[in-house]
N, C-alpha and C positions, 0 to 999 in steps of 0.2 A: 376674540377680543376686537372690539370696534373702536377705531380711532377716527375722529372727525377733524379735518382741517377746514376752518370756516372763517369767513369775513365777508364784507361787502366786496363788490367786484374789483375795485381798484387795488386794495392790498393783496389780492390773490393773483395779480398780474406779475407773476414771478415764476421761477423754475421750481415748481412744487415737487418734481421728481427728486430733486436734491434732498429735500426733507424726508421724502418717502424712503429713500435709500438708507439714510442715517437711522431712521426709526426701525426699519426692517433688520438692519445689521445688529442692533442691540436686542430687540424684542424677539426676532426670529420670524419664522413663517406663520406664527399664530395670529398675526395682526391683519385685520381687514381695514384698510385705510381708505376713507371716503372724503372727497372734497366737496364742500357745499357752499355755494354762493348765496349769501343772505340778501334778499331784496326787500326786506321789511315785513315779510309774511311771518309773523311771530308763531302762529299755530303750526306752520310747516317747520319752522326752526325747532319747536318743541318736539315735534314728531321725529325729526332727524336725530335729535340729541337724547331722546328718551332712553335709548338702550346703549348709549355711548359709554365706553370705559374711560376715554381720555379725549380732550379737546386741545387743539393748537390754534391760537388766534392772536391777532394783534390788537384789535379795537372793539371786538364784539362785547356788548354790555351784558354782564351776568348779574342780574338783580336777584333778590331772594326768591321770588316766584319762579324764575327760570331755573335756578339752582335746585329748588325742591322738586321740580318736574323731571330732573335728570336722575333717575332712580339708581343707575349703576355707575355714575360718574365718580372716578377716583382722582383724576388729575386734570388741572387746567394749566397749560403752559402758555405763557404770554410772550410774544415776540417783541418785547420792549423792556425797559427798565422800570416803568411805572405800572401800577396795578389798580388804579382808582376806578377802572371799569368793572371790577369784581367786588361784590359784597363779601368782604373777607370774613366778617363775623359769621355769616350764614354758611359760607364754605367750610369754615373751621368746625362749626356745629355739626355739619353733615359729614365731616371726615374727608373732605376734598382737599387734596394738596394743591396749592397755588404756587407756581414757580415763575420766576422772571429771570431776565438776563442781567447779571450783576454789572457787566462791563463789556462794551463792544464799540462804542463810538465817542469816547471822551475826547479823542484827538480831533475828530471832525466837528463836534459841537463847540468845543472851546475855540477852534479856528473861526467858526461862524460868529461867536460872541464878539470877538475882537475885530474881525475884518468887517462885519456889518456895521459896527460902531464907527469904524474909520470911514467906511463908504458913505455913511450918513453925514459924518462931519465934513467930508469932501463934497457932499451934495451930488453924488454921482447920478442918482435917479433923476434929479432936476436937469443936469447937463445932458444926459442921454436923451431925455425927452426933447430938450431944446435942439439938439443936433439931428436926431433921427426923424422926429415928427414935425418940427417947426423950421428945420434947416437954418437955425440961428447959431452963429459962431461967436458967442459973446461970453466972456469969462466972468462977468459981474454976477456974484452969487446973491440969492435973495436973502440969505441969512449969514450970520458970522461963521467963519471957518477958523477953528482954533488950532494953534500949534500943539501937537500931542505932548511934547515935553513940558508944556505948561499946564497939562490937564491932570485931574484926579479921576481915576476909574474906580467906581464903587461897585462892589460885587456883593449881591445879596444871596448868600448860601455858599460857603467855602467847602463844598464836597469835592468829588473828583473833577467835575467839569469846572467849577469855580476856581479850584486850585490851578488847573492848567491854564485857564483864561487869565488868571493873575500873572503867571509866569510870562505869558505872551504879551500882556499889556505892559509889564515891566520892560520887556525887550524893546518896545517902542518908546521907552523913556518916560512912561507915565507913572505918576505916583498912584499907588493902589491902596484902598482901604476896604474893609469888609464888615458887613453885618451878618452874623451867623450864630449858631449855637455855641455855648461855652466850650464844648468839647473840641471845637475847631481851633482853639488857641494854639495848640502845638503846631498845626499846619500853618497858621498865621505867623507864628514865631519863626518857623523854618524859612518863610519868604520875607521876613522882616517887615510885615505889614500889620497895622493896628486893627484890632477888633473895636468897632465903634457902635454907638446906638443907631437906631433907625433915623432919628432926627439929625444926628451928626452926619450920617451918610447922605441924607437928602440935602442938607445945607452945603456940603463940601464938594459934591461930585459934579463933574462935567459929563460923565457917562454913568449910567446906572444899569446894571445887568442883573436880571432875575435868573438865577441858576439853582434855585432851591427846589426840594421835593414838595409836592402839594400836600398840605394838611388843612384841617378845618380852620386853623388859626391864620393862614396866610391867603385865604380867599379875599380878593379886593385889597391886597396889601398896598397896592398903589391906587389910592382913591383920592378924592378931592382934598382931604386933609393932608395927605402925603404930598400931592403936587403943590399945594400952597406953601409947604415948607422948603421947596426947592429954590435955592438962591442963584444958581448958576445956569439956568435954562438948559438942563442936561438933555442928552440923547438917551432914550430908553431902549434897551434890548431885552426881549423876552423869548427865551427858548424853553421855558419851564411849562407852564400851563396858562391858557388864555384867561381863566377865571381869576388869576392873580391880579389882573388889571381891570379896574372899572373903566370900560371903554368910553362911556359918555363923559366921564371926568377927564380922561386922556384927551378927548376932542376939545374940551373946553381949555385944557392946559396948553394945547397946541395953538388954539385960537388966541389966547391972551398972553402967549409968550412965556409961560412958566416952563414949557418944554420946547426944545428946538427941533426935535425929530424923534422918530421911533422906528426900530427894526423889529418886526413881529413875525416870528416863525410859528406862533400859535395864536389862536383866537378863541373867544368864548364860544362861538358857533362856527365849527370848521366844515359845515356842509356847504355844498355849492350854493344853495339858496341863502344860507347865512352870509357867505361872502358877497353874493350879489346885492344883498340889502345893507351891507356894512358901510357906514359913513366914513370909515377910515380908508376906503378904497379911492384910488385915483387922486391921491394927494402927493405932491412932490416931497413933502416932509415925512411921509410914512412909506416904509418898504415892507410889504407883506409877502412872505414866502410860504408855500404849502407844506409846512412841517418837514422841511428837507435838511435841517441843520445836521442831522445824523448821517446824511448820506455820503457814502463812497462805495465803490464796487466791493471793496474789502469789508467794509462795515456791514453791508447787507448780507454778505456770505457768512460772516461771523454770527450775525443775528439769527439767520436760519439754522446754522449748525448748533448753536448753543441751545436754542429753544427746542429743537428736535431731540437733542441729547437729554435735556431736562425731562421732557415728556417720557421718553423711553426708559431712562434710568429710574424715574419715579414709578413707572408701571412694574418694573422688575425688582422693586424695593432696594435699589442701589442708592439710597438717599445720601450717602456720603459723597456721591459723584455729582450731586445737584449743584449748579452754580449759585442759585439762591432760592431757598424755600421761604416764603414770606409769612406763612401761618404755621401754627403749631402742628407738628407731625402727629398724625393720629396713630 
């Protein structure tokens, strides 16, 4: 039985032996576990995966052609909660189970949502640059700093992360509103917050946080039309997916004062080259972080453990032990 742990170099910079031990404990001595660093050579990747029974990955893209070339593949276990890097329809057609981590970093990500919003409101990036780089000790802010208890925090997507972010925003005295699916009404009622329309959220919010799962319907959900509806020059926080924001429209909104600032843990292009070319870089009103909202030592360990257990349990047909199987069981 061949198991491949694969990604580009950066995600593989972790204790892979921890995952190997978990997989071997469940699968037993029949597993041959190979670690493969993908450097862009697709033909070599296909060669490595052609006879693999299972793959453990975080970000590697499995399109239909790659999936069809993996003749023995039974399981893809993703070290993340999202799975838009896998063509689920083709995987299901081929009988390949796709597993993700249902929960491991809600606490960390919801912390980031609220704390980054507060940091941008306090304009900490601007002040750090003034003191560290320019040796200026001047408290005059370039933009307004709002009192939190006078602010409305708009959450787009009241799932696990949005729910916890709402609790934390309320703890800082903020009024919270949410735009979410109708089935989120019970959660909203538990927190005493109203479900509102997109337009209402755009018009009423001093902070807007994207905490929703990516679908074809919310790509560019923050576009020029959305920014034009924003009445209170909000701060935008995105921990979801970069493609939910039209970045050129965001730049215009920052330029013309529709938006006061942005904290972005995700970008449309998250490659080093994409970052280098981003016009959002080196702005005092934009804070970019490299997809680290999830991170704590404990969260990373949980991520590795759950993904490894998913892979191994799927291989031995213990599907009742999977944390989350996202496609139809074959």
